[in-house]
N, C-alpha and C positions, 0 to 999 in steps of 0.2 A: 813079851807076855801081855802087855797092855793091848797090843794090836789084836791078838787072838781074842781077848776079852771083848773088845769092841765088835769084832766080827761075830762072835757068839751072840752078843746082845742084839745086833741087827738081824741075825738069822732068826732069833727067837721072836723078835717083833714082827717080822714078815710072816712067820708061821702063825702067830696069834691073829694077825690081820686076815690071813686066808681062812683060818678057822671061824672067826666071827663073821666073815663075809658069807661063808656057807651056811652058818647057823641062822643068821638074821637076813637072809636074802629077801624073804617075803616082806620084812618090815621096812624095806627101803634103806638098807645099810649103806653108809657112805665111807666112813673111815673111823679110825680110833687114834687116840693120843694116850701114850703111856707116860706117867709122871711118877718118879720115885720120891718118896718122903721117908723120913726116919722111922715112922710108925708103920706105913703100909705102902703098897704099890697101887696107885690110882689109875684106872683105865676109863677114859672118857670116850663114850661111844656116841657118834653122830648118826642119826637115822631120821627117816621121813615119818615113820609111825612108831613113836617110842612106846606106845601102849602094848604092842605085840612083843616087845623085848622084856618089859617089866612083868607082864602077866597078871593074873588075879592074885591079889595079896602079895605080889612080889615073888611068886614061886619060881618063875622062869629065871629071873635074875639071880636068885639064890643058888639054883642048880648050876647056873653057868659059872658062878664064882668058885664053886666046888670043883667043877671040871677043869677050870683054868689052874687051880692050885695043884690038882693031882697030875694033870697032863704036862704042864709046862714048868712045874716046880716053883711057882711064885709064892712069895711069903706074904700072907695076909693081903690078897688082892681085893680091891673094892671097885665095883662097876658103877659108873654113873652114866645116865642116858641124857642126851640133849637133842632137842628137836631142831631140824633144819628149817629155817624160816622161809627160804626161797629155794625149793629143790631144782628149779629150772637153771639155776646158776651153779649147780654142783655137777662137775663133769662125770663123776662115778655113776650117779643116778641117771644122768642123761645117756651115758653109754649103755647101761643096762636096759633102759627103755628101748633104745635103738636095736639092741641085740634081740630082745624079746619080740619086737615087731617084725624083724627080718625072719626069725624062726617061725613065726606064724604065717609067713608067705606074703607079706606086704612088700611092695617094690621098694628097694633101698633108696632110690632117688627121691621118691615121694616122702619117705620117712625122714631122710636127712634134711630136705628143704623145709618140711613142716617143723622139725625140731629147731632149726636155725631161726625161723620166724618167731617161734615161741620164746626162745632164749633172748633174742633182741628185744622183744616186747617186755620181757621181765627186767630189763635194765642193763644188759651186758654191752660193753663197748665193742667187743669183737669175738667172733666164733670161727673155729675151723674144725671140720669133721673129715676124717680120712678113713676110707674103707679099702680093704685089700682082700683078695681071694677070688674064688670062682663066682663072679657076680653075673649070673645069667648066662653062663657059657662054660665050655670045657677049659678054656684058658683062663688063668688067673691074671688079674689086672688091678690097678689102683685107681681110685677116683677121690677127688678132693672137693669139698664144698666149704665155702667161707663167706663171711659177711662182716662188715665193720672194720675197725682198726685193731690189729693184732700184731704183737711182737713175737718173733721166732728165735731171737738170740739176744745176748746181753744180760745185764743185771735185771732189767725190767721184765724180761721173759721168765727169769727165775722167781722173781718176787711177786709179780702181778698176774702171771698166767698160770692157771690150774690145768693140769693134764691128767687124763685117765685113759685106761685101756679096757676093752671088753671083747668078748668072743661070742660069735653066733654059730651054732652047729646046724648045718644044712645038709641035705642029702649029698650034694656034690663035694662037701668038705667043710672046712672051718673058714669063717670070715672074720678078719680082725677089724676092730673099730678103735680109732683114736679120736679123742675129743679134747680140744683145747679151748678154754674160755678165759677171756680177760674181763674182769669185773669193773676195773676203774682205769682211768688214764694216768700216765705219769705226770709228775708235778709240772713240767714245762708245758705239756699240752693242756693240763688243767688251767694253768694261768692264761694261756691263749684262748681257751674256751670261755673263761670268765670275761676276758676282754671283749671277745666277739659278742657275748651276751649283752654286756653293757652297751656296746656300740649299737647293736640291734635295738635294744630297749630305748636308747636315746632317739634313734631314727624313727622308731614307731611313735614315740611321744611327739616329735616334731610333726610327723605326718598327721597325727590325731589333732594337734593344735591347728595346723593349717586347715584341716577339714572342718573343725569347729568354727574357725573364722569365716571360711567360705559359706558355711551353713548360716551363720549369723548375718552375713551380708545379704545372702539371698532372702533370708527371712525379713530383713529390714526393707529390702526393695519390694518384696511382695506385700509387706504390711503397708508401705507407702501407697502402692497401687490400690490396695483394698480401701485405704482411707480416702484416696482421691475419688474412687468409684462411689463410695458411700456419700461423700460430700456432693458430688454431682447429682446423685439420685435425690438427696435431700433438697438441693436447689431446684431440681425439676419439680419435685413435689410441691415445694413452696410456691413456685411460679404458677403451677397448675391451680393450686388452692387460691392464690391471689386473683388469677384470671376468673375463676369461677365465682369468687366473692364479688369482683367488680361487675361481672355480668348480672348477678343477682341484685346488686345495688341499683344498676341502671334500670333493670326491669321494675324494681320497686318504685323508683322515681317516676318512670313512665306511667305506671299504674296510678300513682298519686296525682300526677299532672292531669291525667284523664279524668280522675274523679273530681278534681278541682274544677276543670272545664265544664264537666257535666253539671256540677252544682251551680256554677255561675250562669250557665244557660238556663237552668230551671228557674233561678231567681229573677233574672232580667229577661223575661219573656214578653215582647212587644207584639201587639196585634198587627196583622198584615195591612189593615186599612190605614193605620196611622203612619206607616213607614213611608217616608218620602223617597221619591226617586233620586238617585244620586245626581250631583252637579254635572257630571259629564253627559248624562243622558239629556239634561235640560239644554246644555250648550248645543248638543247635536240637533235637538228639535228646533232651536232658534235658527241655526244655520240652514236647516232644511226649509224653514218658512221663508227665510230671506232668498233662498234660491228659487223658491216657488213663485214669489212676487215678480211681475213683469216690470222691466225698467221703464220709467217715464221719459217720453221724447219731448225735448224743449225745442221750440221753433227758433229759427235763426234771427228773426226780427226782434223777438223779445230779448235775445242775447245782445243785439246791437244797442237797443234802448237802455239796457242795463248798463252797458259800457259807457254810454254817453252820460247817463245820470251820475255815474261815478266820477267822470271827468269834471262835470259841472260842480260837483260838490268839492272837488279839489280846488 
């Protein structure tokens, strides 16, 4: 008996799910959770646009509670609506978007690739989209599009992978769509990812420190070169200034010497008549006079007499 009760409850849940999906298709309906309490049955609806489910003044949600009570025999049902924060990570909404775009005539390959890129950008670790049916031909075939890390079996596939199905009605027939999204990595891979991040961070730090050291060394070298260049330039300027100053001093001295000489010449001015001829000129005149006088000729007899007189005197 208990098994039959469980089967009946599951069948009723699936019927409620289908009913809410049809009624709130435009509101971006995702799924619902049914919780039994001693006072009432709480139905939590997850949708992309909760305002369309609630309606003005809550009229739509009140009417839906009445229909659920009458149609499915629920005792005191209570509807609560919750908005989906990131609809790109919900496989039900993604499958509906793909089906709608295929029904409008957009190429299924383009649609699948664009949705995969959007899902990966939203923060998913892995995505797999599978389409089956008459995809652009008379023969039916399957095509699979995937990206990232995704588990297809085991406990991680049951707990971390969300799966949803959708249908697209085309002229050639029905196209089935399966969407599998993995939102987070398992614990082991998370630990490995954290270790990789820490290692990469440390490597980046070391690289940044090395680059800073190299930049500082280059800056010091360039600074020394600049200082040397400035010192040389200052020395050259000082030398040029000293050379110019020495030249000016020499010119000033020469000018002063000239002035002094001129003043002395003006003070000691001797007339030309008083000026004696120099000694050298006199000596030359005497020599010239001596050369001009003829030599006296002494006769030989006088020479002999002089010699005799000298002997007698001795």
